[in-house]
C-alpha positions in Angstrom: 16.1 -7.4 -8.0 12.6 -8.0 -6.4 10.1 -4.7 -6.8 10.1 -2.2 -3.6 7.8 0.3 -2.9 8.8 3.3 -0.6 6.3 5.0 1.6 6.8 8.5 2.6 4.9 10.2 5.4 5.5 13.7 5.9 3.6 16.9 7.0 4.3 18.8 3.8 4.9 18.5 0.0 8.3 20.2 0.0 9.5 17.2 2.6 7.9 14.7 0.7 9.7 16.1 -2.7 13.0 16.2 -0.8 12.8 12.8 0.0 11.2 11.2 -3.0 13.8 12.6 -5.2 16.6 10.7 -2.9 14.5 7.4 -3.8 13.8 8.0 -7.4 16.5 6.0 -9.0 16.6 3.1 -6.0 12.7 2.7 -5.3 10.6 0.9 -7.8 7.5 2.5 -6.7 6.5 5.6 -4.0 3.4 5.9 -2.0 2.6 8.9 -0.4 0.5 9.1 2.9 -1.7 12.0 2.3 -2.9 11.5 5.9 0.2 12.6 7.1 -0.3 16.2 5.2 -1.3 19.2 7.4 -3.0 20.5 4.1 -3.9 18.0 1.0 -3.5 20.5 -1.8 -4.4 18.7 -5.3 -2.3 21.3 -7.5 0.8 21.1 -5.4 0.3 17.3 -5.8 0.0 17.6 -9.7 3.1 19.4 -9.7 4.7 16.5 -7.6 4.0 13.7 -10.3 5.7 15.8 -13.1 9.0 15.4 -10.9 8.5 11.6 -10.0 9.7 9.2 -12.6 8.6 5.7 -11.1 4.8 4.6 -10.5 3.0 6.8 -7.6 0.5 5.1 -5.2 -1.7 7.9 -3.5 -3.6 6.8 0.2 -5.4 8.6 2.8 -5.2 6.0 5.7 -7.7 5.6 8.1 -6.8 6.1 11.7 -8.4 2.6 12.5 -5.8 0.8 9.9 -2.7 2.7 11.0 -3.5 6.1 9.7 -3.6 9.8 10.7 -6.6 11.2 8.6 -8.9 13.1 11.4 -11.8 14.0 8.9 -15.1 12.4 7.9 -15.3 9.6 5.7 -17.3 11.9 3.4 -14.1 14.2 3.3 -11.9 11.2 2.9 -14.1 10.2 0.0 -13.9 13.4 -1.8 -9.8 13.5 -1.2 -9.7 10.3 -2.8 -11.8 11.1 -5.6 -10.1 14.3 -6.6 -6.8 12.2 -6.4 -8.2 9.9 -9.0 -8.7 13.1 -11.0 -4.9 13.6 -11.0 -4.2 10.1 -12.3 -1.6 8.6 -10.3 -0.6 5.1 -11.1 -2.8 3.6 -8.1 -5.1 4.8 -5.2 -4.8 2.4 -2.1 -8.4 2.2 -0.4 -9.2 0.5 2.8 -11.8 -2.5 1.9 -13.8 -1.3 4.9 -14.4 2.1 3.4 -18.1 2.4 2.7 -17.2 4.5 -0.5 -15.5 1.8 -2.2 -18.2 0.9 -4.4 -18.8 0.2 -8.4 -19.1 3.6 -8.9 -15.7 4.6 -7.8 -13.8 1.6 -9.5 -15.8 2.8 -12.9 -14.5 6.2 -12.3 -10.6 5.3 -11.4 -10.9 2.6 -14.7 -11.9 5.3 -16.8 -9.0 7.6 -15.6 -6.7 4.8 -16.0 -5.9 4.7 -12.2 -5.5 1.1 -10.6 -7.2 0.6 -7.4 -5.6 -1.1 -4.3 -8.0 -2.7 -1.7 -6.1 -2.8 1.3 -6.7 -4.6 5.0 -4.2 -4.1 7.8 -4.5 -5.6 11.4 -2.3 -4.2 13.8 -3.4 -6.5 16.4 -2.6 -9.8 15.4 -2.9 -12.3 12.0 -6.5 -13.6 11.7 -6.9 -17.2 10.4 -6.5 -17.9 6.7 -10.3 -18.2 6.2 -10.8 -14.8 7.3 -8.0 -13.1 5.0 -9.1 -15.0 2.2 -12.6 -13.6 2.3 -10.8 -9.9 2.6 -9.5 -11.3 -0.8 -12.8 -12.5 -2.0 -14.1 -8.8 -1.5 -11.5 -7.1 -3.5 -11.9 -9.5 -6.5 -15.8 -9.0 -6.2 -15.1 -5.5 -6.6 -12.8 -6.0 -9.6 -10.2 -4.3 -8.2 -6.6 -4.4 -9.2 -4.8 -5.2 -6.2 -5.3 -7.2 -3.0 -3.3 -5.8 -0.3 -3.3 -8.0 3.1 -1.2 -6.7 6.0 -1.2 -8.1 9.6 0.7 -8.2 12.7 3.0 -11.1 13.4 2.8 -11.8 17.0 4.8 -14.7 16.3 7.2 -16.1 13.7 4.4 -18.8 12.4 2.3 -16.0 11.4 4.7 -14.9 8.6 3.6 -18.8 7.2 0.0 -17.8 7.3 0.5 -14.6 5.2 2.7 -16.0 2.8 0.5 -18.9 1.9 -2.3 -16.6 0.8 -0.1 -16.0 -2.6 -1.4 -19.7 -3.6 -4.5 -20.2 -1.4 -6.0 -16.9 -3.1 -5.5 -18.0 -6.8 -9.2 -19.0 -7.1 -10.2 -15.4 -6.3 -7.4 -13.4 -8.0 -8.5 -13.8 -11.8 -6.3 -10.8 -13.2 -6.2 -9.2 -9.7 -2.7 -9.1 -8.0 -1.7 -9.4 -4.2 0.5 -7.9 -2.0 0.5 -9.8 1.5 3.2 -9.6 4.3 2.9 -9.0 7.9 4.4 -6.0 9.9 6.3 -6.0 13.3 9.6 -7.1 14.3 8.5 -10.8 13.8 7.3 -10.0 10.2 10.7 -9.3 8.7 10.8 -12.3 7.1 7.6 -11.6 5.3 8.4 -8.5 4.1 11.5 -9.4 2.5 10.0 -12.8 1.0 6.9 -12.0 -0.2 7.5 -11.2 -3.7 9.5 -14.5 -4.1 5.7 -15.8 -3.1 4.1 -13.8 -5.6 3.7 -10.3 -4.1 3.5 -7.7 -6.6 6.0 -5.7 -4.4 7.1 -4.9 -0.8 7.4 -2.1 1.5 10.2 -0.1 2.8 10.5 3.3 4.3 12.3 6.7 3.7 12.6 8.8 6.9 10.2 7.4 9.4 8.7 4.4 9.3 5.0 4.4 8.4 4.1 1.0 10.0 5.6 -1.4 12.4 8.6 -3.2 11.7 9.2 -1.3 8.1 13.2 -1.4 7.6 14.5 1.4 4.9 15.0 1.2 1.5 18.9 0.6 1.7 18.3 -2.1 4.3 15.9 -3.8 2.1 18.3 -3.6 -1.1 21.1 -4.8 1.2 19.0 -7.9 2.2 18.0 -8.3 -1.4 21.6 -8.4 -2.6 22.7 -10.9 0.1 19.8 -13.3 -1.2 20.3 -12.9 -4.6 
């Protein structure tokens, strides 16, 4: 089966834990969208980690890239730095973040935390050369994963994004890639991106956290049909 990360966006740790416990045997990774939380309590997060058996991704998504975080960039940096100290498997940070720099990358590596450098476009799918520049930025920062997610206005946009897996090889070195499209027209790339080289794809538990995101159960059903 192709690897699936489930994205969980809830306003409390108890709700997160309830959903995560249901996904534990079916999901390959779990992403916790901390920007959905009313209060971010790192000690509670630490206890949550003890109950999850699959790799964990933490992110505090920027409003400009589809998130709900209302604080300053300084506050977001502080939250994410504390999150690295908790030693999840991955931290997802937008490539546009001013604090995503060599010092933060070194701190993550010291703690054994891998960094996903992400780019989200909720309006459209930019040209290939623009998307490759994002991947090049992630490579120059020595990140572990480059994540490129765009909105598919046309079915052809899926081809643009899926082709990144081969087009980006010169930038990847040891870095991996996740690349697919959002929106109703982007379902094809959501399902097929692992076949093209994506480290994993995304599905939802509970309410979707992005346009066109389908449930974990539905994604597994589609995968079974394509086996």
